FILOMI-701982 format. One record per residue (C-alpha): residue number from 1; residue in three letters; x, y, z. Coordinates in nm, 4 decimals. Layout:
// FILOMI-701982
<sero num="NUM" residuo="ALA" px="X" py="Y" pz="Z"/>
...
This chain:
// FILOMI-701982
<sero num="1" residuo="MET" px="10.5388" py="4.3349" pz="7.2330"/>
<sero num="2" residuo="ILE" px="10.7906" py="4.5477" pz="7.0421"/>
<sero num="3" residuo="ILE" px="10.6396" py="4.4407" pz="6.7102"/>
<sero num="4" residuo="LEU" px="10.2898" py="4.5204" pz="6.8354"/>
<sero num="5" residuo="ALA" px="10.3985" py="4.8629" pz="6.9591"/>
<sero num="6" residuo="LEU" px="10.5689" py="4.9281" pz="6.6265"/>
<sero num="7" residuo="PHE" px="10.2535" py="4.8270" pz="6.4408"/>
<sero num="8" residuo="PHE" px="10.0351" py="5.0633" pz="6.6419"/>
<sero num="9" residuo="GLY" px="10.2922" py="5.3401" pz="6.6094"/>
<sero num="10" residuo="VAL" px="10.3097" py="5.3108" pz="6.2309"/>
<sero num="11" residuo="ASN" px="9.9314" py="5.2863" pz="6.2041"/>
<sero num="12" residuo="PHE" px="9.8907" py="5.5963" pz="6.4218"/>
<sero num="13" residuo="LEU" px="10.1341" py="5.7890" pz="6.2046"/>
<sero num="14" residuo="ILE" px="9.9594" py="5.6840" pz="5.8828"/>
<sero num="15" residuo="GLN" px="9.6145" py="5.7739" pz="6.0156"/>
<sero num="16" residuo="THR" px="9.7358" py="6.1101" pz="6.1445"/>
<sero num="17" residuo="ARG" px="9.8982" py="6.1990" pz="5.8137"/>
<sero num="18" residuo="LEU" px="9.5802" py="6.1020" pz="5.6263"/>
<sero num="19" residuo="LYS" px="9.3677" py="6.3214" pz="5.8538"/>
<sero num="20" residuo="ILE" px="9.6066" py="6.6113" pz="5.8027"/>
<sero num="21" residuo="GLN" px="9.6191" py="6.5665" pz="5.4247"/>
<sero num="22" residuo="ASN" px="9.2384" py="6.5572" pz="5.4062"/>
<sero num="23" residuo="HIS" px="9.2333" py="6.9162" pz="5.5304"/>
<sero num="24" residuo="SER" px="9.4045" py="7.0281" pz="5.2081"/>
<sero num="25" residuo="THR" px="9.0578" py="7.0643" pz="5.0558"/>
<sero num="26" residuo="LEU" px="8.9930" py="7.3592" pz="5.2894"/>
<sero num="27" residuo="ILE" px="9.2765" py="7.5722" pz="5.1484"/>
<sero num="28" residuo="PHE" px="9.2028" py="7.8730" pz="4.9270"/>
<sero num="29" residuo="SER" px="9.4462" py="8.0727" pz="4.7157"/>
<sero num="30" residuo="GLU" px="9.2176" py="8.3167" pz="4.5310"/>
<sero num="31" residuo="LEU" px="9.0490" py="8.6054" pz="4.7101"/>
<sero num="32" residuo="ASP" px="8.7297" py="8.5987" pz="4.5060"/>
<sero num="33" residuo="LYS" px="8.6705" py="8.2338" pz="4.5932"/>
<sero num="34" residuo="THR" px="8.7393" py="8.2775" pz="4.9655"/>
<sero num="35" residuo="PRO" px="8.4415" py="8.3038" pz="5.2021"/>
<sero num="36" residuo="ASN" px="8.3821" py="8.6203" pz="5.4037"/>
<sero num="37" residuo="LEU" px="8.4579" py="8.5367" pz="5.7672"/>
<sero num="38" residuo="SER" px="8.5365" py="8.7393" pz="6.0784"/>
<sero num="39" residuo="VAL" px="8.9002" py="8.6810" pz="6.1751"/>
<sero num="40" residuo="ALA" px="9.2242" py="8.5840" pz="6.0035"/>
<sero num="41" residuo="LEU" px="9.4705" py="8.4028" pz="6.2283"/>
<sero num="42" residuo="VAL" px="9.8223" py="8.4832" pz="6.1076"/>
<sero num="43" residuo="SER" px="10.0871" py="8.2469" pz="6.2469"/>
<sero num="44" residuo="GLY" px="10.4375" py="8.3606" pz="6.3380"/>
<sero num="45" residuo="ALA" px="10.7347" py="8.2394" pz="6.1359"/>
<sero num="46" residuo="GLY" px="11.0459" py="8.4100" pz="6.2641"/>
<sero num="47" residuo="VAL" px="11.1855" py="8.7611" pz="6.3068"/>
<sero num="48" residuo="LYS" px="11.5439" py="8.8470" pz="6.2153"/>
<sero num="49" residuo="ALA" px="11.7965" py="8.9952" pz="6.4566"/>
<sero num="50" residuo="ASN" px="11.7385" py="9.3392" pz="6.3042"/>
<sero num="51" residuo="GLY" px="11.3660" py="9.3144" pz="6.3802"/>
<sero num="52" residuo="LYS" px="11.2554" py="9.2522" pz="6.0244"/>
<sero num="53" residuo="LEU" px="11.0141" py="8.9712" pz="5.9450"/>
<sero num="54" residuo="SER" px="11.1428" py="8.6583" pz="5.7776"/>
<sero num="55" residuo="ASP" px="11.0351" py="8.6188" pz="5.4157"/>
<sero num="56" residuo="ALA" px="10.7762" py="8.3581" pz="5.5116"/>
<sero num="57" residuo="LEU" px="10.6334" py="8.5745" pz="5.7886"/>
<sero num="58" residuo="ALA" px="10.6270" py="8.8892" pz="5.5747"/>
<sero num="59" residuo="ASP" px="10.4235" py="8.7003" pz="5.3167"/>
<sero num="60" residuo="ARG" px="10.1830" py="8.5735" pz="5.5827"/>
<sero num="61" residuo="VAL" px="10.1206" py="8.9235" pz="5.7139"/>
<sero num="62" residuo="LEU" px="10.0865" py="9.0664" pz="5.3616"/>
<sero num="63" residuo="THR" px="9.8308" py="8.7970" pz="5.2838"/>
<sero num="64" residuo="GLY" px="9.6400" py="8.8796" pz="5.5999"/>
<sero num="65" residuo="VAL" px="9.6401" py="9.2450" pz="5.4957"/>
<sero num="66" residuo="GLU" px="9.5059" py="9.1485" pz="5.1530"/>
<sero num="67" residuo="LEU" px="9.2223" py="8.9499" pz="5.3113"/>
<sero num="68" residuo="TYR" px="9.1414" py="9.2450" pz="5.5373"/>
<sero num="69" residuo="LYS" px="9.1427" py="9.5028" pz="5.2569"/>
<sero num="70" residuo="ALA" px="8.9290" py="9.2754" pz="5.0388"/>
<sero num="71" residuo="GLY" px="8.6684" py="9.2634" pz="5.3149"/>
<sero num="72" residuo="LYS" px="8.7145" py="8.8919" pz="5.3724"/>
<sero num="73" residuo="VAL" px="8.7870" py="8.9454" pz="5.7448"/>
<sero num="74" residuo="LYS" px="8.7269" py="9.2222" pz="5.9974"/>
<sero num="75" residuo="LYS" px="9.0142" py="9.1502" pz="6.2342"/>
<sero num="76" residuo="LEU" px="9.3695" py="9.0134" pz="6.2163"/>
<sero num="77" residuo="LEU" px="9.4851" py="8.7931" pz="6.5060"/>
<sero num="78" residuo="MET" px="9.8639" py="8.7876" pz="6.5081"/>
<sero num="79" residuo="SER" px="9.9823" py="8.4783" pz="6.6959"/>
<sero num="80" residuo="GLY" px="10.3519" py="8.4266" pz="6.7580"/>
<sero num="81" residuo="ASP" px="10.6433" py="8.4018" pz="6.9950"/>
<sero num="82" residuo="ASN" px="10.7226" py="8.6689" pz="7.2523"/>
<sero num="83" residuo="SER" px="10.8980" py="8.4326" pz="7.4922"/>
<sero num="84" residuo="THR" px="11.1729" py="8.6801" pz="7.5832"/>
<sero num="85" residuo="LYS" px="11.2062" py="9.0570" pz="7.6131"/>
<sero num="86" residuo="ASN" px="11.4358" py="9.0622" pz="7.3105"/>
<sero num="87" residuo="TYR" px="11.2234" py="8.8462" pz="7.0808"/>
<sero num="88" residuo="ASP" px="10.8771" py="8.9690" pz="6.9832"/>
<sero num="89" residuo="GLU" px="10.7231" py="8.8326" pz="6.6656"/>
<sero num="90" residuo="VAL" px="10.3743" py="8.9683" pz="6.7164"/>
<sero num="91" residuo="THR" px="10.4587" py="9.3363" pz="6.7674"/>
<sero num="92" residuo="ALA" px="10.6748" py="9.3234" pz="6.4541"/>
<sero num="93" residuo="MET" px="10.3815" py="9.1624" pz="6.2703"/>
<sero num="94" residuo="LYS" px="10.1431" py="9.4329" pz="6.3935"/>
<sero num="95" residuo="ASN" px="10.3782" py="9.7145" pz="6.2912"/>
<sero num="96" residuo="PHE" px="10.4211" py="9.5655" pz="5.9450"/>
<sero num="97" residuo="ALA" px="10.0450" py="9.5316" pz="5.8979"/>
<sero num="98" residuo="MET" px="9.9922" py="9.8914" pz="6.0128"/>
<sero num="99" residuo="GLU" px="10.2539" py="10.0098" pz="5.7624"/>
<sero num="100" residuo="LYS" px="10.0414" py="9.8393" pz="5.4967"/>
<sero num="101" residuo="GLY" px="9.7310" py="10.0268" pz="5.6033"/>
<sero num="102" residuo="VAL" px="9.5518" py="9.8130" pz="5.8631"/>
<sero num="103" residuo="PRO" px="9.4196" py="10.0209" pz="6.1580"/>
<sero num="104" residuo="GLU" px="9.5708" py="9.9301" pz="6.4935"/>
<sero num="105" residuo="GLY" px="9.2243" py="9.8716" pz="6.6364"/>
<sero num="106" residuo="ASP" px="9.1662" py="9.5826" pz="6.3961"/>
<sero num="107" residuo="ILE" px="9.4830" py="9.3976" pz="6.4977"/>
<sero num="108" residuo="VAL" px="9.4819" py="9.1668" pz="6.8002"/>
<sero num="109" residuo="LEU" px="9.8007" py="9.0164" pz="6.9428"/>
<sero num="110" residuo="ASP" px="9.8556" py="8.6714" pz="7.0902"/>
<sero num="111" residuo="TYR" px="10.1984" py="8.6840" pz="7.2522"/>
<sero num="112" residuo="ALA" px="10.2024" py="8.3152" pz="7.3522"/>
<sero num="113" residuo="GLY" px="10.1400" py="8.1400" pz="7.0208"/>
<sero num="114" residuo="PHE" px="10.4640" py="7.9469" pz="7.0573"/>
<sero num="115" residuo="ASP" px="10.3570" py="7.6789" pz="6.8100"/>
<sero num="116" residuo="THR" px="10.0577" py="7.5955" pz="6.5932"/>
<sero num="117" residuo="TYR" px="9.8862" py="7.3928" pz="6.8633"/>
<sero num="118" residuo="ALA" px="9.9160" py="7.6768" pz="7.1146"/>
<sero num="119" residuo="SER" px="9.7851" py="7.9277" pz="6.8598"/>
<sero num="120" residuo="CYS" px="9.4759" py="7.7172" pz="6.7857"/>
<sero num="121" residuo="TYR" px="9.4107" py="7.6293" pz="7.1485"/>
<sero num="122" residuo="ARG" px="9.4449" py="7.9903" pz="7.2607"/>
<sero num="123" residuo="ALA" px="9.2266" py="8.1088" pz="6.9708"/>
<sero num="124" residuo="ARG" px="8.9477" py="7.9022" pz="7.1267"/>
<sero num="125" residuo="GLU" px="9.0149" py="7.9482" pz="7.4964"/>
<sero num="126" residuo="ILE" px="9.1500" py="8.3036" pz="7.5171"/>
<sero num="127" residuo="PHE" px="8.9967" py="8.4762" pz="7.2156"/>
<sero num="128" residuo="ASP" px="8.6686" py="8.2805" pz="7.2185"/>
<sero num="129" residuo="LEU" px="8.6882" py="8.1874" pz="6.8498"/>
<sero num="130" residuo="HIS" px="8.4751" py="7.8866" pz="6.7657"/>
<sero num="131" residuo="SER" px="8.3058" py="7.9789" pz="6.4391"/>
<sero num="132" residuo="ALA" px="8.4868" py="7.9827" pz="6.1077"/>
<sero num="133" residuo="ILE" px="8.8126" py="8.1765" pz="6.0772"/>
<sero num="134" residuo="ILE" px="9.0791" py="8.1932" pz="5.8082"/>
<sero num="135" residuo="LEU" px="9.4216" py="8.0522" pz="5.8896"/>
<sero num="136" residuo="VAL" px="9.6974" py="8.2311" pz="5.6986"/>
<sero num="137" residuo="SER" px="10.0211" py="8.0459" pz="5.6341"/>
<sero num="138" residuo="GLN" px="10.2258" py="7.8757" pz="5.3643"/>
<sero num="139" residuo="GLU" px="10.0560" py="7.5873" pz="5.1876"/>
<sero num="140" residuo="PHE" px="10.2903" py="7.3228" pz="5.3318"/>
<sero num="141" residuo="HIS" px="10.1864" py="7.4227" pz="5.6860"/>
<sero num="142" residuo="LEU" px="9.8139" py="7.4789" pz="5.6401"/>
<sero num="143" residuo="PRO" px="9.6872" py="7.1164" pz="5.6390"/>
<sero num="144" residuo="ARG" px="9.8407" py="7.0573" pz="5.9834"/>
<sero num="145" residuo="ALA" px="9.7179" py="7.3917" pz="6.1158"/>
<sero num="146" residuo="LEU" px="9.3673" py="7.3195" pz="5.9877"/>
<sero num="147" residuo="TYR" px="9.3720" py="6.9700" pz="6.1362"/>
<sero num="148" residuo="ILE" px="9.4695" py="7.1075" pz="6.4769"/>
<sero num="149" residuo="CYS" px="9.2273" py="7.4002" pz="6.4827"/>
<sero num="150" residuo="ASN" px="8.9300" py="7.2038" pz="6.3536"/>
<sero num="151" residuo="SER" px="9.0054" py="6.9165" pz="6.5924"/>
<sero num="152" residuo="LEU" px="9.0028" py="7.1661" pz="6.8801"/>
<sero num="153" residuo="GLY" px="8.6665" py="7.3057" pz="6.7760"/>
<sero num="154" residuo="VAL" px="8.7877" py="7.6165" pz="6.5920"/>
<sero num="155" residuo="GLN" px="8.6127" py="7.5808" pz="6.2565"/>
<sero num="156" residuo="SER" px="8.8640" py="7.7013" pz="6.0017"/>
<sero num="157" residuo="VAL" px="8.9575" py="7.7296" pz="5.6388"/>
<sero num="158" residuo="GLY" px="9.3016" py="7.8256" pz="5.5125"/>
<sero num="159" residuo="PHE" px="9.4482" py="8.0796" pz="5.2751"/>
<sero num="160" residuo="ALA" px="9.7879" py="8.0117" pz="5.1191"/>
<sero num="161" residuo="ALA" px="10.0480" py="8.2851" pz="5.1692"/>
<sero num="162" residuo="ASP" px="10.3074" py="8.1523" pz="4.9230"/>
<sero num="163" residuo="LYS" px="10.4390" py="8.4560" pz="4.7381"/>
<sero num="164" residuo="ARG" px="10.7919" py="8.3400" pz="4.6556"/>
<sero num="165" residuo="VAL" px="11.0303" py="8.0459" pz="4.6686"/>
<sero num="166" residuo="TYR" px="11.1663" py="8.0217" pz="5.0223"/>
<sero num="167" residuo="ALA" px="11.5330" py="7.9552" pz="5.0939"/>
<sero num="168" residuo="THR" px="11.5043" py="7.6472" pz="5.3129"/>
<sero num="169" residuo="ASN" px="11.5551" py="7.2772" pz="5.2658"/>
<sero num="170" residuo="LEU" px="11.4431" py="7.1806" pz="5.6152"/>
<sero num="171" residuo="TRP" px="11.0698" py="7.2462" pz="5.6000"/>
<sero num="172" residuo="GLY" px="10.9845" py="6.8952" pz="5.4778"/>
<sero num="173" residuo="LEU" px="11.1693" py="6.7191" pz="5.7606"/>
<sero num="174" residuo="ARG" px="11.0457" py="6.9686" pz="6.0190"/>
<sero num="175" residuo="GLU" px="10.6883" py="6.9317" pz="5.8999"/>
<sero num="176" residuo="PHE" px="10.7064" py="6.5519" pz="5.9217"/>
<sero num="177" residuo="ALA" px="10.8129" py="6.5756" pz="6.2867"/>
<sero num="178" residuo="ALA" px="10.5536" py="6.8450" pz="6.3540"/>
<sero num="179" residuo="GLN" px="10.2764" py="6.6251" pz="6.2159"/>
<sero num="180" residuo="ILE" px="10.3705" py="6.3484" pz="6.4584"/>
<sero num="181" residuo="LYS" px="10.3605" py="6.5990" pz="6.7459"/>
<sero num="182" residuo="ALA" px="10.0257" py="6.7328" pz="6.6251"/>
<sero num="183" residuo="GLY" px="9.8752" py="6.3844" pz="6.6241"/>
<sero num="184" residuo="LEU" px="9.9988" py="6.3169" pz="6.9757"/>
<sero num="185" residuo="ASP" px="9.8797" py="6.6544" pz="7.1054"/>
<sero num="186" residuo="VAL" px="9.5335" py="6.6195" pz="6.9510"/>
<sero num="187" residuo="GLU" px="9.4594" py="6.2473" pz="6.9699"/>
<sero num="188" residuo="VAL" px="9.6566" py="6.1202" pz="7.2701"/>
<sero num="189" residuo="LEU" px="9.7868" py="6.3840" pz="7.5097"/>
<sero num="190" residuo="HIS" px="9.5119" py="6.6464" pz="7.4755"/>
<sero num="191" residuo="SER" px="9.7836" py="6.8959" pz="7.5560"/>
<sero num="192" residuo="LYS" px="9.7416" py="7.2442" pz="7.6950"/>
<sero num="193" residuo="PRO" px="9.9633" py="7.5375" pz="7.5934"/>
<sero num="194" residuo="LYS" px="10.2268" py="7.6721" pz="7.8292"/>
<sero num="195" residuo="PHE" px="10.0246" py="7.9882" pz="7.8978"/>
<sero num="196" residuo="LEU" px="9.6532" py="8.0616" pz="7.9023"/>
<sero num="197" residuo="GLY" px="9.5247" py="8.3710" pz="8.0813"/>
<sero num="198" residuo="PRO" px="9.2198" py="8.5998" pz="8.0843"/>
<sero num="199" residuo="LYS" px="8.9778" py="8.5977" pz="7.7940"/>
<sero num="200" residuo="VAL" px="8.9984" py="8.8663" pz="7.5263"/>
<sero num="201" residuo="LYS" px="8.6956" py="8.9470" pz="7.3102"/>
<sero num="202" residuo="ILE" px="8.7936" py="9.0135" pz="6.9502"/>
<sero num="203" residuo="LEU" px="8.4464" py="9.0728" pz="6.8081"/>
């Protein structure tokens, strides 16, 4: 029984990783080759104690701004963590985008995008996004994000936000664990995010 469970567990992990890796073909890195869609979903990635965006998050927001200014999207959906009064990723993301010239009216905030699964699920259920959107994140994260969103019925492509070398050695290990969680959430548990709420029309 243990051997059988191990076999199915390993097979599940392999199949999940293959499905995630297959979504790499949906990632763009050049503006002129990126399709014109309606919304860019920018995922949170940490805010420092002084309120400034982490390097990874700053690059995600800057990339979203570039897509907006190039006319590739009409709206920016900032999805991140505002789980406590003293920690608010999405307002910091909005302020940064506005400093770079995006009108406040074209920025929509998702305060309960606590992880990638929640962001994708809420994009569908709260913000009524089903047709193609652009996911903005670093290239290491995008295949998993695309796998989750597309599996949930949010047709998506990705745009890589890698603008520098990031000072972390933990992303590989963290991503491996996150891929296992993604497979379980999508294929087995059919999880729901911690918070849903009333619908918000973006377009």
